[in-house]
N, C-alpha and C positions, 0 to 999 in steps of 0.2 A: 504493499499501501504505499503510495506518495506521501510524502509532508503537505502538509494544508498550508498553502502561503498565506504569508500576515502581512499587513500595509503597517507601517510605520504610526502610532496614534496620533496624528495631525486634527483629530477632532477637536474641536471646541469643548470646554468642561460642561455646558448647556445642552450638547447633543447626548442626548440618550442611545443606552446601548443594550443590549438582551443577549443575555450567555447562550449558547448551543441551545442549552434544552428547553431555555424560555422560548427561542426562535420556533423550535420543531413542534412545540405546543401550539403557539400560536398557529404555524401552519399546518398541524395537523398530519407530519412527519414524525421518521425516528429521527434520533442525533444524528447518526449515521450517515440518512441523506442529507442531512441539512451540512454535515463534513463532506460528501461527497457536490454538493452544492459550491462549498467553498473552492474544492479541487478544479470543479470545472467550472470555475469565474463565472458563476452566478449570481454568486453574492462576495462581500469582502470584509475579512475580519481582521483586526489589531488587536493586541494584547494589552490588557490596561489592569494594574497588579497583578500580573503571573496570569489572569485568565483571558482565554479567546472571549472576545464579545464582537458582536455585529452591532452596526446602526441600527436603531428600531424604525427608523425611519425606511427600511429596506424593504419593509413590512407591513402589510395592510390584512383586513380581515380574509383577503381573499389569496392570500399566500404573500410573495415575492410581487413587488409592484412592477407593473404591467411595464413592461422597455426597459426596465434595469438590467437584465441579464444582455438584451440585446448593445444597451449603451457600454455597459463595460467590454464587450468583446469589440466594438469600435475603435474605442480608447486604448485598451489592448493590441488591437492591430496598428494605430499608430504611433506604438512605442511608450506609450505611458507604462510606467512602475502604477503598482495598486496605490502604492501613496501617493502620489501624485492625479491619479484616479478620486481619492478621497478629495483631496484638495479642492479639485476640478466640481465635484459634486457637489461641494460646499462652498464654493465662491459665490460672493455676490454680483449678480447680473442684473441690472434692472431695466433691461431690455426682455426679460425674459417672463412671462406669466408666471408667479410664485417665487421670484427673486433669485431662488439659486436651480441650475440645474435638478437638484434631488426633489423640491417643492413643484417644480416644473412637474417632474414625471409621475409626482403622487396626484397631479392634478388633471391627470391625462393628456400631457403635452410633450408626450413621449416623441413624438414625429420631430419637434422643432428641435427637442436637446439633442437626436441621434442625428440630424442635418449639421450643427453644431459642431457635435463632436467630429463628425466624417469631415468637415473643413478644418478642423485643425490639424486634421494629418497631412494636408497639401501646406 
């Protein structure tokens, strides 16, 4: 089994995080499935106080928020590290609905977020 990639904890102290067990319970999957999602690049985790945690913004009532795995893939293809992805997802952009890419994804503006991520690759 391969190791789970982990980003540096560049999240602000106000960003709520969930443990792997909490994410698994929230999305109705096993902890092993959540770890596989991290390995497959569908989610990004950081270590906080030695524990593997995932930003709570990444999951909603129906599971992983729509558009996040695709956005992570686009950013990865553009050469972004997981740490750089987190910085970008939480960076303010007044021209985006929701002000940050992660909030825009949460409010069903994934197409615009992915378009901007693709544009950064060039």
